[in-house]
N, C-alpha and C positions, 0 to 999 in steps of 0.2 A: 259739446257733444261730439261734433265732428273731430275734435282734437282727440277725444277718448277712443273713437273708432279708428282713427289713424294708428294710435298707439297699439291697440289690440290687434290690427292687421299686420303691423310691424313686428309684433311679438310672435304671431303665428308664422309669418314668413321667416323670422329668425330661427324658430324651432325647426321648421321644415328644412332650412338651409343647414342646420347642425346635424340632423339625422341623415340627410342625403350626402353632404360633403365631408363633414368631420367624423361622423360615426359609421361611415359606409352604409348608411340607411338602416332599415330594420333588419336586413340580412346581417348586418355587423352585431347588432344586439343578439340576434339569434345564435350566431356563430359563438359569441362570448358565452352564452348559456350552455351550449353544447361542449364547449372546451372545459367549463367547470364541472359538467356532468362527466366528461371522460377522466378527469383527475379524481373525482370523488370515488368513482366505481372501480378503480384500478387497484384499490386496497382492500383486502379482506377485513372482516370485523375484528379478527385476531391476527394482526399483521405479522406476528412472530411465530405462528403455528409452524410446526415442522412439516416441510413439503418435500415431495420427490422430485429430483431433477428430470431432465429429458431422457436420460438413459443411465444405465448402471455406472456409477462413478468409480474412478480408481482412488480418489482422495476424498475423505470425509471432512477434512479440516485443514487449515492452512497456518503455518508460522512464517511470516514474511519478515525477514531480517534486512531492514533498509538501511544500508551503510551510507548515509547521506553525506554529500560533499564530494563524492566520486572517487573511489579507490583507484589506484594506477593499476590498470590491466597488464601494463608492460613490466611492472616490478613484482607482480604477484602471480599471474596465470599464463601471460602470453610472452613466452620466451623467444627473444629476437637476437640471434647470433650476429647477423649483419648490422643491426643497430648498434650492438657493442663494438663491433669491428670499426664501425665508422663514427664512433663517439667524437665529438668536437668538430666534425665536418659539416658543411651546409648541406641541407636536404637537397635531393635531385629536383631540378627545376620542374620536370613533368609531374612529380608529386604534388605540387602546390598549385596546378592549374585549376582555377576557379574556387580556390579555397580562401576562406576568411577566418581568422583566428578570433577567439573571444577577446584577448587582451594583449597577446605578445605579437612581435613581428614574425610573420610566417618563416621568414628567411633567417630564423635563429638556428644556432648550431644544434645538431643531433645529440641526444643524451642516451647513452646505453645504460642498462641498469647496472647498478654496483653490487647487486645481491645474487648469490648463487641460486640456481635451480637444480632440483634433484627428481629423479623419477621415483614413483611410489606405487605400491600394491601390484596386483597381477596385470592391471591395465597399463602400468608403466607411464602414467601421465605426469607430466612435469608440473611441479609447483615450487614456489619461491621458498627459500630457507626461512623466510619470516613467518611462515604458517605450518610450523612442524606438527602440531596437533590435528589440524584440519586435514593434513596430508595423509595422516593414518586412516582416514576414512574415504580416500579417493575412489574406491571401488564402488562406494555408494553414491557418488556425485556424478551428476551430469552437467558438463560445462558447455555453455553456449558462447563461443568465442567471436560471434558475428553479430553482436547486439548493435542496433543503430537507433537513434532518436532524432527528432526535429530540433529540439531546443538545445541552445548552447549556454545558457545561464541556469543557476541552480534552481531558483523557485519555480520557473515554467518547466524546467526538465523534470524536476520531482513530481510536480502536479500532473505532467503528462504521463509519467510511469505509473502513477497512482490512479489516474481517472481517464487516461486516453486522450486527454486534451490539455493543452498548455495554459488554457484560461480558466479563471475560477468558475464554479457553478455546476460542475459536473459531479456525479456520484463516484466515490472511489471503489476500487475493486472489492474491498471489504464490505462496503454497503451493498454492492451488487450481489455478493455472495449470500449475505444475510437475507436480502429481498427474494433471492431465488430458493434458498434453502430452508428459511426460517431458523428458529433457535432450539437446540435441544436441551439446553441448560434451563432448569427451572429457577435457579438461584442466581445466575450471573448473566450479564450481557452476552449477546451472541458475537460482538465484536469489541475486542479490547485493545487499547493502545497503550504501549509502555515506551517512555523516552529516557535517554541519557545523553550526556554531553551537551550539544547545543540544540538538540531536537531537530528541527528541520527548517530550512529556508522558506518552504512553501506553506509552513504552518498547518492549521486545522483543515485546509483544503485537501491535504493529503489523506485524510481519513474521514472526510465529510460525506453527507448523504446527497448533496446537491439539490436536485429537485425531487428526489424520492422522499417519502414521508420521513420525519425525523427519527422515528423509531429505529431506522436502519443506520443511523450515525454511529461511528466509532466513539467508544466511551474511553477517554484518557484515565488511567489510574495513576494516582500520585505515589510518589516513593515515601513520603513522610506524612504523619498525621492521618486524617481520614482518607482512605483511598480515593474517595470522591468527595468534593467540598460538601459541607453541610449534611454529610450522611448521618451523623449523631443527632439525636434529639437534643433540643435545648432543656435546660434544667426546669424541672416541674412538669414536663410533658411526658407522661408515662406511655407505655406500650398500649394500654387499653383505649386511652384518649386518641392516640394516633390512628389505631385501627378504626375506630368509630369515625373519625374524620375522613379516612380514606374510603370507607364504605359509602359515606354520604356523597363525597365527590364522584365516586364511581357511578352512582345512581343517576346524578345529574349529567355526567358525560355520556352515559349510556342513552339517556333520554335524548341528548342532542345528536348523538350518533344515529338513532332511530329516526330522527325527524330529517337530517340533511346529509347523512352519509359521508361526513367529512373524514378523511384519512387521518388528519392531525387529531381528531378527537380520540380515535382508536389508539393512536400513538401516545396521547396523554393519559389514557387509562393504563396502558402497559407500562409507561415510564413510572407512574406512581406505584404500581405493584412490584415492579423490579427494584425500585429504590427501597421499598419496605423490606424485601427479601434480602437486598444486599447488605443491610444493617448487620446481618449475621454472618452471610456468606463471605463478604469481601474482607473483613478483618481476619477471618479464618484462613482465606486464601493467602493473604500477605504475610502471615505469621509462619515463618520457616522453621519454628521450634520442633515440628515433627519430622523434620528431615535429619538423616543421619550425619555425623561428621564427616563420613567418607564422601557423602554426596556433596556437601558444602565444600569439601577440599577438591572434589573433581571439577567443580565450577569456578574454583579459586575465589570463593567467597570467604572473606576473613571476618567480616561483621554482618550477620544476617539482617540487621536492621538498616545498613547502610544502602541507599538507593544508588545503584550503578548498573552497567551493563550486564555484568556477571549475574546479579540478582535477577535481572529482567529475563535472562535466558532460563533460569530455573522457574521462575514464575510463569514463562510460557509453557513449559512442560505441565505445571500444575493446572494450567488453565485448559489445555487441551484435554488433559485427564478428566477434568470436570465438564466436558462436552461443549466448550466454547468453539464456535465454528472458525473464527478468523482472529489471530493474535498478531499484531504488528509491532515490531521493535524499530524504533527510529534512534539512530545514533550518528549525529553529524559531526565528524571530526577528520574527515579525509580530504580536505581541500589543500592539498599541498603545493601551493604556488611556489613555495621555497621551502628550505630545510627538510627536503625529502629524505636525506640521509639519516636524519634523527627522528622526525615526527612520524614517518611511515612505519618504522620498526616499533616505536612506542605504541601506535594505534594497533598494530597486529599483536603485539604482546598483550595488550589489554583486552582484545576481543577473541583471539585464536582459541585459547583454552576453553572459555565458556561455550563457544559454538561447538567445538569438538565434544564437549561434555553433554550438550543438548542432544547432539546426534546420537551419541552412545546411550544416553538415558532413554531416549524414544526407542531405540532399538532393543534395549533390555526389557521394555515394558511392552514390546510388541505393538508399538504405536507408529513406528516409522513407515510401515508398509502402507498405511492409509493416511498418513499426515504428510502433507506436501510442505517441504522447507525451501524457501527461496532466499538466496543471498546476493545482494548486489546494490549498486548505486544507480545515480540517475544518467551518468555517461562515463566516458574514459578520460585519459590524459594523453597529452600530446607527446610524440616521440622527439619533439624539439624542446630544448630546455627554456625555461623561464628564469631569467637571471643565471645564477651559477649553478643553482641546485634545486630546481622546481619543475613543474609540468603545468601547462595551461589546460583548460577545459577542452574536451574532444568528443564530438557527438557522432563521428563517422564509423567508430568501432570501439567496442569495449566488451568485457566479459562478465557474465553472471553465471551462477551455478544453482542448480536445484538438486534435491535429495527426496527420497521417499515417494509417497503418493502416486506410484504408477510411472515414474520416469526410470530411464535406463541408466543404471549405475556404471561407473567406470567408462563413461562415454563422452567423447568430445564432438560437438556439432559446430561446424562453420570453421572459417579460418580468415586470417588476415594476411597482408603482404609482408614483405621482409622488414617493414618498419613499424608494423602494428598501426598503420595509418588508415588504410582502407580494407574494406571486407572483400575478399576474393572468392570465398565459397559460402554458399547457403546463408545469405543475409536474413537476419531475424529483426524486424522492426518491434518497436514497443507494442504495437497493435497485434503482431503475431504472438508475442509472449503473452498477452492478455488473453487472446483467443484460446491459447493452449492451456492456460491455467484454468479458464473456465471449463474447457473440455474435459480436463482431468477431474473437475468437480461434477461432471455429468451433464454439462450444458452446452447446447448449440449456441455459439456466441451470437448468431444471427437471430435467434428466436428468443433469447432472454432480453426483453424490451420493457420499457415503461412509456406509456403515452404521456406526453407533456406539451402543452401549447399546440395541440393539434397534430402532432407526429410522434411516432415510436422512436425512442431513443435507446441506444445500447452502449455498452462500455467501449466496443470497438467502433462504434458509429457505423461508417461505411467501408471500413477497412478490415484488414486481419485475416490470416490463414493459420490454421492449426499446424504446428510443426510435428508432424507425425514421426518423423526420425527419432525424436527424443522420447517417444512413449514406448514403455516396455510391453 
């Protein structure tokens, strides 16, 4: 009997010790309950309902052309005569103070561009000969030549540009946009992802929803077969049977939602309904048979069924026409550590005409004025050579451009030194870019937040300033 009492006392003491020391006591259990409640109540019953932003937006939708692998700003947009003049020389010692390169010895010879630059449009902005078609639209483009980022390798830099953080687990800018604005399309996802070439080093984190409800995740569309896996019904499963099954599932999920207010339950209901409508809308979207031959030629599409960058550019226009909020094109082919003289022209030839056609197409359809187009990669390239004919990663300075959606056309913001190495005027960090993109969509980036694990998160976290100079 004494033995049983001793065991019971030890058990009680053990429970008390656990609650006090391991579980931070009853306060810890209460806090956990509150955190769960915070998460559950942060999402409406219809998480994709169309919503108004904080103020009148200049852009209603976004096409983000992510040229992954990092295009060389020095060979495309940032013309440096001094770098050309000093080709083959060692970089000045003061330039390299405190600098660590990703892969090369920083004391490698300087490499001036081998490509000609020409002035275009009324603005007279210089662009490389490698982008003759985009150059025709220079007066619609806003160049940021003073971009900076924290990461020096592809995956973390891509994730940082997409999510504002170089680690996994944060929502992408497309997910934040959908969370803030909802979805205007009844038949398509609000955030669609199209990939070509190698996709991205950062993978699905570049278009993920992080800790936001999964309904805000980017939806990748495939180039062949079903646009989304398992979109077609299996044999013997007709539309009436499917509708009856979905209605039964919806009732069960709505009962769960009413009981526990779980945002993932609302996401599940929305996902089933979207998938049902996609069975009709997605194949129609991907079928370019209704497009004229002139349009296909403008985008340089030879085979309308072939999945490639040109087709994705045309699909981007078709998506925003159908009220999709955020369309993201990923094309990883720009990592020219060598063979810069052959591979860079090849990449430009492959992408230049489709991007120019997209800009013109949006303009002709009166969509460019409220569609924000973003073009760029995760960082730039070094003015020093890697090997005989390549460039290493460079996060201190690079160029991106924007068009439409309320930005100044024919405008250049920021500048770099004579070597394109350091920013000398108006630096723009990734956080600043993201704050500006949200501003153009009608959001105060400090107020677009989501409560997770007891604190409010945002795309720019505790950073970022709107670049007012580029806003029309």
